[in-house]
C-alpha positions in Angstrom: 125.2 18.2 25.6 124.9 15.1 23.5 121.8 13.0 22.9 123.5 10.1 24.7 124.1 12.2 27.7 120.5 13.4 27.8 119.4 9.8 27.4 121.5 8.8 30.4 120.2 11.7 32.5 116.6 10.7 31.7 117.3 7.2 32.7 118.9 8.2 36.0 116.0 10.6 36.7 113.3 8.0 36.0 115.1 5.3 38.1 115.6 7.6 41.0 111.8 8.1 41.4 109.7 5.4 43.0 107.5 3.7 40.5 103.8 3.1 41.0 104.5 -0.6 40.6 106.9 -0.6 43.5 104.5 1.4 45.6 101.8 -1.2 44.8 104.0 -4.1 45.9 105.1 -2.3 49.0 101.5 -1.5 49.9 100.7 -5.3 50.0 103.5 -5.8 52.5 102.9 -2.7 54.5 99.2 -3.6 54.9 100.3 -6.4 57.2 101.7 -3.8 59.6 98.6 -1.6 59.7 97.0 -1.7 63.2 100.1 -2.7 65.0 100.7 -0.4 67.9 104.0 1.3 68.7 102.8 2.0 72.2 102.7 5.8 71.6 98.9 6.0 71.4 98.3 4.0 74.6 100.3 6.6 76.6 98.3 9.6 75.5 95.7 11.3 77.7 92.2 9.8 77.4 90.6 12.9 75.9 93.3 12.9 73.1 92.7 9.2 72.5 89.0 9.9 72.1 89.7 12.6 69.5 92.1 10.2 67.7 89.3 7.6 67.5 87.1 10.3 65.8 89.9 11.0 63.3 90.2 7.3 62.7 86.5 7.1 61.8 86.9 10.0 59.4 89.8 8.1 57.8 87.8 5.0 57.4 85.1 6.9 55.6 87.7 8.5 53.4 89.1 5.1 52.5 85.6 4.0 51.4 85.5 6.9 49.0 89.0 6.1 47.8 88.0 2.5 47.1 85.0 3.8 45.2 87.2 6.2 43.3 89.5 3.3 42.1 86.4 1.2 41.1 85.2 4.1 38.9 88.6 4.6 37.4 88.7 0.9 36.5 85.2 1.2 35.0 86.3 4.2 32.9 89.4 2.3 31.7 87.2 -0.5 30.5 84.7 1.9 28.9 87.4 3.7 27.0 89.2 0.5 25.9 86.0 -0.3 24.0 86.2 3.2 22.4 89.9 2.8 21.5 89.4 -0.7 20.1 88.4 0.3 16.5 91.7 2.3 16.2 93.7 -0.6 17.6 92.1 -2.9 15.1 92.9 -0.6 12.2 96.5 -0.2 13.4 96.8 -4.0 13.6 95.5 -4.5 10.0 97.9 -1.8 8.7 100.9 -3.3 10.5 100.1 -6.8 9.3 99.6 -5.5 5.7 95.9 -6.5 5.6 94.8 -3.0 4.6 96.0 0.5 3.8 95.1 3.7 5.6 92.6 5.9 3.7 94.2 8.7 1.7 92.7 11.4 3.9 94.0 9.6 7.0 97.5 9.5 5.5 97.3 13.3 4.7 96.1 14.1 8.1 98.9 12.1 9.8 101.5 13.7 7.6 100.1 17.1 8.5 100.5 16.3 12.2 104.1 15.4 11.7 104.8 18.7 9.9 103.1 20.7 12.6 105.2 19.0 15.2 108.4 19.8 13.3 107.3 23.4 13.0 106.6 23.6 16.7 110.0 22.1 17.5 111.7 24.6 15.1 110.0 27.5 16.8 111.1 26.2 20.2 114.6 25.8 18.9 114.7 22.2 20.1 117.7 20.7 18.2 117.6 17.4 20.1 114.3 16.4 18.5 114.8 18.0 15.1 115.0 14.7 13.3 111.4 13.7 14.1 110.0 13.5 10.6 107.0 12.9 8.4 108.7 9.7 7.4 108.4 7.6 10.6 111.3 5.5 11.7 113.5 6.6 8.8 116.4 4.4 9.6 114.3 1.3 9.9 112.5 2.2 6.6 115.9 2.6 4.9 117.1 -0.8 6.2 113.9 -2.5 4.8 114.3 -0.7 1.5 117.9 -1.8 1.2 117.1 -5.4 2.1 114.1 -5.9 -0.2 113.7 -4.9 -3.8 110.0 -6.0 -3.9 107.0 -4.3 -2.4 106.9 -4.1 1.4 104.0 -5.6 3.2 102.6 -3.7 6.2 105.2 -2.2 8.6 108.0 -4.7 9.2 109.2 -5.1 12.8 106.8 -2.5 14.0 106.4 -3.8 17.5 110.0 -4.8 17.9 111.1 -1.3 17.0 108.6 0.2 19.4 109.6 -2.1 22.2 113.3 -1.3 21.7 112.6 2.3 22.2 110.9 1.8 25.6 113.7 1.4 28.1 112.1 -0.9 30.6 111.4 -3.4 27.8 114.5 -3.0 25.7 116.7 -3.7 28.7 115.3 -7.3 28.6 115.5 -7.9 24.9 118.6 -9.8 23.7 120.0 -10.1 20.2 118.7 -13.6 20.0 115.2 -12.4 21.1 115.1 -9.9 18.2 114.9 -12.6 15.6 111.8 -14.0 17.2 110.2 -10.6 18.0 110.5 -9.6 14.4 107.5 -12.0 14.0 105.4 -10.1 16.6 102.4 -8.6 14.7 100.2 -7.3 17.4 99.9 -6.6 21.2 96.5 -6.3 22.7 95.0 -5.7 26.2 91.8 -6.9 27.8 90.5 -6.6 31.3 89.5 -9.5 33.5 86.1 -9.7 35.2 87.8 -9.4 38.5 90.5 -6.8 39.1 93.4 -7.5 36.7 94.3 -7.4 33.0 95.6 -9.6 30.2 98.3 -8.8 27.6 98.1 -10.8 24.3 101.1 -11.1 22.0 100.2 -12.3 18.5 102.9 -13.9 16.4 103.0 -14.9 12.8 104.5 -18.4 12.0 108.1 -18.5 12.9 111.0 -21.0 13.4 111.2 -20.5 17.2 107.8 -21.7 18.7 104.5 -23.0 17.5 102.3 -20.7 19.6 100.5 -17.9 17.6 99.4 -16.3 20.8 101.4 -15.7 24.0 99.3 -14.4 27.0 100.4 -12.7 30.2 97.8 -12.2 32.9 98.1 -9.9 35.9 95.9 -10.5 38.9 95.2 -8.0 41.7 94.0 -8.8 45.2 90.3 -8.8 45.6 90.4 -6.2 48.4 92.0 -2.8 47.6 95.1 -1.9 49.6 95.5 1.0 52.0 94.6 4.1 50.0 92.1 2.4 47.8 94.6 1.2 45.1 94.4 -2.3 43.7 97.3 -4.3 45.0 99.2 -6.6 42.6 98.9 -10.3 43.6 100.5 -12.5 41.0 101.0 -13.1 37.3 100.7 -16.1 35.0 102.1 -16.6 31.5 101.5 -18.9 28.5 103.8 -22.0 28.3 105.8 -21.5 25.2 106.0 -24.5 22.9 109.5 -24.1 21.7 110.6 -25.9 18.5 113.6 -28.2 18.9 116.8 -26.4 19.6 115.1 -23.0 19.5 114.4 -22.2 23.2 115.7 -18.7 23.8 115.2 -18.9 27.5 118.0 -21.5 28.0 121.6 -22.1 27.1 123.7 -25.2 27.4 127.0 -25.8 29.2 129.3 -28.7 28.2 131.3 -30.5 30.8 133.8 -33.3 30.3 134.0 -35.8 33.1 137.0 -38.2 33.4 135.6 -41.5 34.7 138.6 -43.7 34.2 141.7 -44.3 32.2 141.2 -43.0 28.7 137.4 -42.7 29.4 135.4 -39.5 29.5 131.8 -38.5 29.5 130.4 -35.4 28.0 127.6 -33.8 30.2 125.3 -31.3 28.7 123.6 -29.1 31.3 120.7 -26.7 30.7 121.1 -23.2 32.2 118.5 -20.4 32.3 119.3 -17.6 29.9 118.4 -13.9 29.9 115.6 -13.4 27.5 112.5 -11.2 27.0 110.5 -14.5 26.8 111.2 -15.1 30.5 108.4 -12.5 30.8 106.0 -15.4 30.2 107.5 -17.4 33.1 107.1 -15.0 36.0 108.3 -16.0 39.5 105.4 -16.8 41.9 105.3 -14.4 44.9 105.8 -17.3 47.3 108.6 -18.9 45.4 110.6 -21.1 47.8 113.4 -21.6 45.3 114.6 -18.0 45.8 117.3 -17.7 48.4 117.3 -13.9 48.4 114.0 -12.3 49.3 115.3 -8.9 47.9 116.1 -10.5 44.6 112.6 -12.1 44.4 111.0 -8.7 45.2 113.1 -7.0 42.5 112.1 -9.7 39.9 108.4 -9.3 40.9 108.6 -5.5 40.7 110.4 -5.6 37.3 107.9 -8.1 35.9 104.9 -6.0 37.0 106.5 -2.7 35.8 107.1 -4.2 32.3 103.4 -5.3 32.2 102.2 -1.9 33.3 104.5 -0.1 30.8 103.1 -2.3 28.0 99.6 -1.6 29.1 99.9 2.2 29.9 102.6 3.3 27.4 103.4 0.9 24.6 99.9 -0.2 23.5 98.2 3.3 23.6 101.1 5.1 21.9 102.8 2.5 19.8 103.4 4.8 16.9 105.2 7.3 19.2 107.6 4.6 20.4 108.1 3.3 16.9 109.0 6.7 15.5 111.3 7.3 18.5 109.4 10.4 19.7 108.8 8.9 23.1 112.4 7.8 23.3 113.6 11.3 22.6 111.4 12.7 25.4 112.5 10.0 27.8 110.1 7.6 29.6 108.5 10.5 31.4 107.8 13.2 28.7 106.2 15.5 31.3 109.7 16.1 32.7 110.6 18.0 29.5 107.5 20.1 29.8 108.2 21.4 33.3 
């Protein structure tokens, strides 16, 4: 079985399972149905209805604990983000070329690569045999062939990592890649109220003047049924595109005949597929959408990308850069079953 076939099967498996993001969106809609009677309960015997009322009380107490559980999980996430932060900052400095890892850190990292290779050899896993102590060998070779001088930091680190995460790579166009080569860090922070913020830091480039693009996800103040926080809406930074460099639009040229030997050229702006549409999310109550299903799909995709950046890309960027996570698929636990 080829690597491409395995890759396709992983994709099909992942897409066939409902995502937590879709569940969150559905919870917000289904919550409006809670409490609406089907008429079944009203027709039950009185003693059964009394018992059901008792069960309903137990459920309400359970829901309070679930809400508390989610609050404590969020508090733990915030606590551990502070503990992760020093390593994220070190990673950012190395990627940008501002510092080098200590010799003992390099030695320890190389040893971990070797142990992984040995483990794979023992398991006879041919598919992943190319995971190496020289991360992202193909990208490294491209950089070496393109530049004769010393290389600063890790070129295209975040672009390479993003292209290996399927939910993100599906939204990256060839035009986007030229801009994303200038992405030098991605960070996360939590809001005071339920929600989180993703920060994309760029070096100076020919596409836009912003050095920081921010995407903020807001949750509803009250948890949904089951205690989970329910997605409410998202907001993104307005990108200050340089003239003629806007990657989110294309132009169509039309020629209008307005009389004998007279024509008029009309240039029309049309939205284009681009990763940078990520910073212009559709509002949940968008009236311009004719198809509610299409709007729901766009909202779910937007939220899923944000969650994947938060939960997968930022914490394990080196795994996505080297391709290890891509080899395992988006859900590496599937391989371990």
